C-alpha positions in Angstrom: 33.6 -7.2 -5.3 29.9 -6.9 -5.9 27.3 -7.5 -8.6 24.6 -4.9 -8.8 21.5 -4.7 -10.9 19.8 -1.3 -11.5 16.4 -1.2 -13.1 14.8 2.0 -14.4 11.2 1.1 -14.8 9.8 3.7 -17.2 6.5 4.4 -18.9 7.8 3.6 -22.4 10.8 1.2 -21.7 12.7 -0.4 -18.9 16.4 -0.1 -18.7 18.5 -2.8 -16.9 22.2 -2.4 -16.0 24.4 -5.0 -14.3 27.5 -3.5 -12.7 30.4 -5.8 -11.9 32.4 -3.7 -9.4 35.5 -5.9 -9.5 35.9 -5.4 -13.3 34.2 -1.9 -13.3 32.1 -3.3 -16.2 28.5 -2.5 -17.1 26.1 -4.5 -19.1 23.0 -2.7 -20.4 19.7 -4.1 -21.6 16.3 -2.7 -22.5 12.8 -4.3 -22.4 9.2 -3.1 -22.5 7.6 -0.6 -20.1 6.9 -1.6 -16.4 4.5 1.0 -15.2 1.6 -1.2 -14.0 -0.7 1.8 -14.0 -0.4 1.9 -17.8 -0.2 -1.8 -18.8 -1.4 -3.7 -15.7 0.4 -5.9 -13.2 0.5 -9.0 -15.3 2.3 -7.4 -18.3 4.5 -5.4 -15.9 5.6 -8.6 -14.3 6.2 -10.3 -17.7 8.4 -7.4 -18.9 10.3 -7.2 -15.7 11.0 -10.9 -15.6 12.0 -11.0 -19.3 14.7 -8.3 -18.8 16.0 -9.8 -15.5 16.3 -13.3 -16.9 18.0 -12.1 -20.1 20.6 -10.0 -18.4 21.4 -12.8 -15.9 21.6 -15.3 -18.8 24.0 -13.2 -20.8 26.2 -12.7 -17.7 25.9 -16.4 -16.7 24.6 -15.4 -13.3 21.7 -16.3 -11.0 19.6 -14.1 -8.7 21.6 -15.4 -5.7 24.8 -13.9 -7.3 23.5 -10.3 -7.1 24.4 -8.4 -4.0 22.0 -5.5 -4.5 19.0 -4.6 -6.7 17.7 -1.1 -7.0 14.5 -0.3 -8.8 13.4 3.2 -9.8 9.8 2.8 -10.7 7.6 5.2 -12.7 4.2 5.5 -11.1 5.5 4.5 -7.7 3.9 7.3 -5.6 2.2 5.7 -2.6 2.8 3.0 0.0 0.2 0.9 -2.0 2.3 1.3 -5.1 5.5 0.2 -3.3 3.6 -2.9 -2.0 2.6 -3.8 -5.5 6.1 -3.5 -6.9 7.4 -5.6 -3.9 5.0 -8.4 -4.8 6.0 -8.2 -8.5 9.6 -8.5 -7.6 9.0 -11.4 -5.2 7.0 -13.2 -7.9 9.9 -13.0 -10.3 12.4 -14.3 -7.6 13.8 -11.1 -6.1 12.9 -11.5 -2.4 15.6 -9.6 -0.6 18.6 -7.2 -1.2 16.3 -4.9 -3.1 15.4 -1.2 -2.7 12.6 0.6 -4.5 12.4 4.3 -5.2 10.3 6.7 -7.2 11.9 7.4 -10.6 12.6 11.0 -9.6 15.1 9.8 -7.0 17.1 7.8 -9.4 17.1 10.6 -12.0 18.5 12.9 -9.3 21.1 10.4 -8.1 22.3 9.9 -11.7 23.5 13.5 -11.7 24.3 14.4 -8.1 25.8 12.8 -5.0 24.8 15.8 -2.9 21.6 17.1 -1.4 19.4 19.0 -3.7 16.3 19.4 -5.8 15.0 17.8 -9.0 12.4 19.1 -11.3 11.2 16.7 -13.9 9.0 17.9 -16.8 8.5 15.7 -19.8 5.2 14.1 -20.6 4.3 14.6 -16.9 5.9 16.7 -14.2 7.0 16.2 -10.6 9.5 17.8 -8.2 11.4 16.7 -5.1 13.9 18.0 -2.7 16.4 15.7 -0.8 18.0 17.2 2.2 19.8 14.8 4.6 17.0 12.3 5.3 14.1 14.7 4.5 12.2 14.5 1.2 9.7 17.1 0.0 7.5 16.6 -3.0 5.5 19.0 -5.2 3.2 17.9 -8.0 3.1 14.7 -10.0 -0.4 13.7 -8.9 -1.7 12.7 -12.3 -2.1 14.2 -15.8 -5.7 15.2 -15.4 -5.5 17.1 -12.1 -1.8 18.0 -11.7 1.5 17.9 -13.7 1.5 21.7 -14.4 4.1 22.7 -16.9 4.3 19.2 -18.4 4.1 18.2 -22.0 0.6 16.9 -21.5 -0.4 20.1 -19.7 1.0 22.2 -22.6 -0.6 20.1 -25.3 -4.0 20.0 -23.6 -3.9 23.8 -23.1 -2.9 24.5 -26.7 -5.6 22.2 -28.2 -8.3 23.8 -26.0 -7.1 27.3 -27.1 -7.0 26.1 -30.7 -10.6 24.9 -30.5 -11.6 28.3 -29.1 -9.6 30.0 -31.9 -11.5 28.0 -34.5 -14.8 29.2 -32.9 -13.6 32.8 -32.9 -13.5 32.8 -29.1 -9.7 33.2 -28.6 -7.4 36.1 -29.7 -5.6 35.6 -33.0 -2.0 34.4 -33.0 0.2 33.1 -35.8 0.8 29.8 -34.0 -2.8 28.6 -34.6 -2.7 29.1 -38.3 0.7 27.6 -38.5 -0.5 24.4 -36.8 -3.5 24.2 -39.1 -1.3 24.5 -42.2 1.3 22.1 -41.0 -0.9 19.3 -39.5 -4.6 19.7 -40.2 -4.3 21.0 -43.8 -7.6 20.4 -45.7 -9.2 18.2 -43.0 -12.1 19.2 -40.9 -10.2 20.8 -37.9 -12.7 19.7 -35.3 -12.8 16.1 -36.5 -9.0 16.0 -36.9 -8.4 17.2 -33.3 -11.0 14.7 -31.9 -9.6 11.8 -33.9 -5.8 12.4 -33.4 -5.5 13.6 -29.8 -7.1 11.0 -27.7 -4.6 10.1 -25.0 -1.8 11.5 -22.9 1.0 10.6 -25.3 -0.7 12.0 -28.5 -1.8 15.2 -26.6 1.8 15.7 -25.2 3.2 15.3 -28.7 2.0 18.8 -29.6 4.4 20.3 -27.1 7.5 20.3 -29.4 5.6 22.3 -32.0 4.3 24.8 -29.4 7.6 25.4 -27.7 9.6 25.9 -30.9 7.1 28.2 -32.5 8.0 31.9 -32.9 4.9 33.5 -31.6 3.6 35.7 -28.8 1.5 32.8 -27.6 4.5 30.5 -27.3 6.6 33.2 -25.6 3.9 33.9 -23.0 3.4 30.2 -22.3 7.2 29.6 -21.8 7.3 32.6 -19.4 4.3 31.2 -17.4 5.9 27.7 -17.2 9.4 29.1 -16.2 7.7 31.3 -13.5 5.9 28.2 -12.2 9.1 26.2 -11.9 10.8 29.1 -10.3 8.1 29.1 -7.6 8.6 25.3 -7.2 12.3 25.8 -6.8 11.8 28.6 -4.3 9.4 26.5 -2.2 11.7 23.4 -2.2 14.9 25.4 -1.6 13.5 27.0 1.5 14.4 23.8 3.3 18.1 24.4 2.6 18.4 27.8 4.4 20.3 29.2 1.4 23.0 26.5 1.7 24.6 24.9 -1.4 22.3 22.6 -3.3 22.2 21.0 -6.7 19.1 21.7 -8.9 18.7 18.9 -11.5 16.5 19.7 -14.4 15.2 16.6 -16.2 12.9 16.2 -19.2 12.3 17.7 -22.6 10.1 20.5 -21.4 12.2 21.9 -18.5 15.3 21.6 -20.7 13.6 23.5 -23.6 15.8 26.4 -24.6 13.2 29.1 -23.9 12.0 27.7 -20.6 15.4 26.8 -19.2 16.9 30.2 -20.2 14.2 32.1 -18.4 14.4 29.9 -15.3 18.2 30.1 -15.1 18.2 33.8 -15.5 15.6 34.4 -12.8 17.5 32.0 -10.3 20.8 33.7 -11.1 19.4 37.1 -10.4 17.9 36.0 -7.0 20.4 36.7 -4.3 19.0 34.1 -1.9 19.4 31.4 -4.6 23.1 32.2 -5.3 24.2 28.8 -3.9 22.1 26.8 -6.3 24.1 24.8 -8.8 21.9 24.1 -11.9 22.5 20.7 -13.7 20.9 19.8 -16.9 20.3 16.0 -16.8 22.1 14.2 -19.6 22.5 10.9 -17.8 20.6 7.7 -18.1 18.3 7.3 -15.0 19.5 3.7 -14.5 22.9 5.2 -13.5 21.2 6.6 -10.5 20.1 3.1 -9.5 23.8 2.0 -9.6 24.9 5.0 -7.5 22.2 4.3 -4.9 23.2 0.7 -4.8 26.9 1.6 -4.2 25.8 4.0 -1.3 23.8 1.1 0.2 26.6 -1.3 0.0 29.1 1.3 1.4 26.8 1.8 4.4 26.9 -2.0 5.1 23.3 -1.9 6.0 23.6 0.8 8.6 21.3 3.2 6.7 19.1 0.5 5.3 15.8 2.1 6.6 16.9 5.6 5.5 18.0 4.6 2.1 15.2 2.3 1.2 11.9 3.7 0.2 10.5 0.2 -0.2 11.6 -2.8 1.8 
């Protein structure tokens, strides 16, 4: 019997799940975001503590009753980031029995118990491969300088091209006029763009329109993105020597019908990639926290250093 708490610390919300293994019962709870890079350490700590105390209260448990905590943290990219999350958790009472991972790891573990690759492309983008105890990473170094093929990258490119189109410096395409008619209407287009697309979230919001448009521009962009993620897959899969591996695709952009269809077709027609099993992620990332916790408990501490990316 064990009590496990998984925490998926996202950039918009944080999901908690307490698993009672004796009863095979799960208790879910959500609170505000816990990416300290977006909201600061103080607010991150407040949201983390609020969720933790509420789920413990509802289950009539205390921190000492929990056998394992696993946190998957958005924005946890460097050793310094892990140290910050360690201090946050210590400050709210979690001083041991805790493992911290990047959110990509828990998203992968929510879908696969094997070795493999995950490509995440939603608002941002990042890719990892996990092969035995080796991890390889591509991308995810920040919206302004990286995150190719992400929602923000697509939105930013489209808005730049739209401005050029308005200045007669970009080839005509039906997509630009459709965007003007649907959103800008009778407003001054330059003022509208400057006033309404000011941060990562608002710029990324354009992506759904772009990827669902029936236009040459959208088709070329989808092909460019699928080609990029094929190259990412090829690079990361090289570590597997053509052995079997799961490829988990997570996020609204990579799961877009056009992009996914093009990527899947190219992988399936590449002989050296015939052992790749593609999985579209439809799981809650917090489930990956629970799966990791069960692995840790099953190992009885033997693989503590290998399994823990934190402390």
